[in-house]
C-alpha positions in Angstrom: 4.0 26.2 4.5 6.1 25.3 7.3 6.5 21.5 7.2 10.3 20.1 8.1 8.9 16.4 7.2 8.5 17.7 3.9 11.7 17.4 1.1 12.7 20.9 0.1 12.2 20.2 -3.7 8.2 19.8 -2.8 8.2 23.1 0.0 9.3 25.2 -3.4 7.0 23.8 -5.6 3.8 24.5 -3.0 2.1 27.5 -3.8 1.2 30.2 -1.7 -1.1 29.5 1.1 -1.0 25.9 -0.7 -2.1 23.2 2.1 -0.5 19.3 2.6 -3.7 17.5 3.6 -1.8 13.8 3.2 1.7 12.6 2.4 3.2 9.2 1.4 6.7 8.5 1.9 8.1 5.7 0.3 11.8 4.2 0.3 12.3 1.2 -2.2 15.4 -0.5 -1.7 18.6 2.1 -1.7 16.8 4.3 -4.1 15.8 7.8 -2.9 12.3 8.2 -1.7 9.4 8.9 -3.4 6.2 11.0 -2.6 2.5 11.3 -3.0 1.0 14.5 -1.6 -2.5 15.4 -1.4 -2.6 18.9 -1.1 -6.2 21.5 -1.1 -5.4 22.0 -4.8 -3.6 19.1 -6.5 -2.0 15.7 -6.0 2.1 16.1 -6.4 4.1 13.5 -6.8 7.8 13.4 -6.3 10.8 10.9 -7.5 13.7 12.4 -5.7 16.8 11.0 -7.6 20.7 11.7 -6.4 22.6 14.3 -6.3 19.5 16.9 -5.9 17.9 15.5 -8.8 14.0 14.9 -8.9 10.9 14.2 -11.1 7.7 16.2 -10.0 4.4 16.3 -11.5 1.8 18.3 -10.1 -2.1 17.4 -11.1 -4.6 20.1 -10.3 -8.4 18.9 -9.4 -9.7 21.1 -12.1 -7.8 18.4 -14.7 -8.5 15.0 -12.7 -10.4 12.7 -14.1 -10.6 9.2 -12.4 -8.4 7.9 -9.3 -7.9 4.0 -10.1 -6.8 1.4 -6.7 -6.4 -2.2 -7.4 -5.4 -3.9 -4.3 -4.2 -7.1 -4.6 -2.8 -10.2 -1.8 0.7 -8.7 -2.3 0.5 -5.6 -4.0 -1.3 -2.2 -4.5 -1.7 -0.1 -8.4 -2.6 3.1 -8.0 -3.1 4.5 -11.0 -4.3 8.7 -11.5 -5.6 9.7 -15.1 -6.2 13.1 -15.9 -6.9 15.5 -19.0 -3.6 16.2 -21.2 -3.1 11.8 -21.8 -2.0 12.3 -17.9 -1.2 8.9 -16.4 0.4 8.4 -13.2 1.0 4.6 -11.8 2.8 4.2 -8.6 3.0 0.4 -7.6 4.6 1.1 -4.2 2.3 1.7 -1.9 0.7 -0.8 0.8 -3.3 -1.7 0.9 -3.5 0.8 3.9 -1.8 3.7 2.2 -4.1 3.6 -1.0 -6.8 3.6 0.7 -5.9 5.9 2.9 -4.8 8.4 -0.1 -7.5 8.1 -2.9 -10.0 9.0 0.6 -8.0 12.3 1.0 -8.1 13.2 -2.4 -11.9 12.5 -2.5 -11.9 14.8 0.4 -9.7 17.6 -1.0 -12.2 17.1 -4.4 -15.5 17.4 -2.1 -14.6 20.5 -0.2 -14.7 22.7 -4.1 -16.8 20.0 -5.7 -21.2 21.6 -5.7 -21.9 17.5 -5.9 -20.7 15.2 -3.6 -17.9 12.9 -5.3 -18.4 9.0 -4.5 -16.1 5.8 -4.7 -17.1 2.3 -6.4 -15.5 -0.6 -4.4 -15.3 -3.7 -6.2 -14.4 -6.3 -3.1 -13.6 -9.9 -4.5 -11.9 -12.7 -2.8 -8.4 -11.6 -3.1 -8.6 -8.5 -4.2 -10.5 -5.3 -4.1 -10.6 -2.3 -6.8 -12.0 1.5 -5.8 -12.5 4.0 -8.2 -13.1 7.5 -7.9 -14.3 10.3 -11.0 -14.1 13.5 -10.9 -18.0 15.3 -10.6 -19.6 16.0 -13.7 -19.5 19.9 -12.6 -16.3 20.2 -12.7 -15.8 17.8 -16.3 -18.2 20.3 -17.8 -15.2 23.6 -17.9 -13.9 21.2 -20.6 -17.2 21.3 -23.0 -17.9 24.4 -25.3 -20.5 26.7 -23.7 -24.6 25.5 -24.0 -23.4 22.0 -25.1 -24.2 20.1 -22.2 -27.7 21.2 -20.1 -28.1 19.6 -16.8 -31.4 18.8 -16.0 -32.2 18.7 -11.8 -34.7 15.6 -12.7 -32.1 13.5 -14.4 -29.8 14.1 -11.8 -29.7 11.0 -9.3 -31.2 11.8 -6.3 -28.9 11.8 -2.9 -29.1 13.4 0.0 -29.8 16.8 -0.5 -27.5 19.2 0.4 -28.4 22.8 1.4 -29.0 25.2 -1.8 -27.3 27.6 0.1 -24.1 26.0 0.8 -24.1 24.9 -3.0 -24.3 28.6 -3.6 -21.2 29.5 -1.5 -19.2 26.3 -3.6 -20.6 27.4 -6.8 -19.1 31.0 -6.4 -15.8 29.3 -5.2 -15.5 27.5 -8.5 -16.1 30.5 -10.4 -13.8 32.5 -8.4 -10.7 29.7 -8.8 -12.0 29.4 -12.5 -13.1 25.9 -12.6 -16.1 27.1 -14.3 -17.0 29.6 -16.8 -19.0 32.5 -16.2 -21.6 31.2 -18.4 -22.0 27.9 -16.8 -21.7 30.1 -13.1 -25.1 32.2 -14.2 -26.9 29.2 -15.6 -25.6 27.0 -12.2 -26.8 30.0 -10.1 -30.5 30.5 -11.5 -31.5 27.0 -10.5 -29.8 26.8 -7.2 -31.5 30.4 -6.7 -34.9 28.4 -7.8 -34.1 26.0 -4.9 -34.6 28.1 -2.2 
């Protein structure tokens, strides 16, 4: 990816054909900038240090569990939680940046998810809390095969997506290694019954 605005330390870690969908750069006082980048494959956090040093954390969407944004009057707290005890807290974003970031993550997840991603918002007098949870079909990849059986009758009714479109997304998830062959076959059969 050719993007002169991104630091070299991030560009060096991008995978071939990985696209940065959204980036926030924040400089706090005399410190080097901090970055939050939303790509089509993962969330990247970069804390630049002096003398070319940096800390970089990359959280693939497959390991993402929940993103929480607490927007207060004076500040916001952006928390990313994932598998393997991933817990990243960023307190340096303003309200608008935090809203844009969580929506960018939602949009990126929706491009790979079979079921649509939702955000729960709790608005109070002086604060807001936004919570994004990863769709269930991505969570099932960590469950032993056969341990979780999802029945369409128990799923909440939402606007129906074309079964052919769902099949396409399901195949993409399988090709990316997000779901196992057994999960792929089971969901594929159910989708074929809908056609």
